[in-house]
C-alpha positions, 0 to 999 in steps of 0.5 A, a space after each residue: 505382793 504384786 508389783 504391777 500397777 493396780 487396775 481396780 479396787 473391788 468393794 464387796 457389799 456387806 463386807 466393808 465400806 471400801 475395797 477388799 480385793 485389789 486387781 493388778 494389771 497383770 491379773 493378780 488379785 490380792 486380799 486386803 485382809 490377809 496377814 503380812 505373809 498372805 497365809 491367812 487373815 489378820 487377827 480379828 478380820 477373819 470374816 472379811 478375809 474369808 469373803 475376799 478369799 471366796 471372791 478371789 477363788 470364784 473370779 481368779 483366772 478370768 481371761 486377760 481380755 476381761 480385765 482389759 475390757 473392764 479397766 479400759 475407758 
């Protein structure tokens, strides 16, 4: 699990009425629906986990400048 502060919580429309992905200030993205060791979904949450994994795979690796611009006021 990431140890830097959370920069943003990301809601995926149609997945859950709340956040599904946490973006930490260091750029790490974490799937809320992952099991304790992060290797797969929590039981019964496979659809939510898959949607969050897809989002992370598309958006992970975005340059730090994007995160700084998106999270600054």
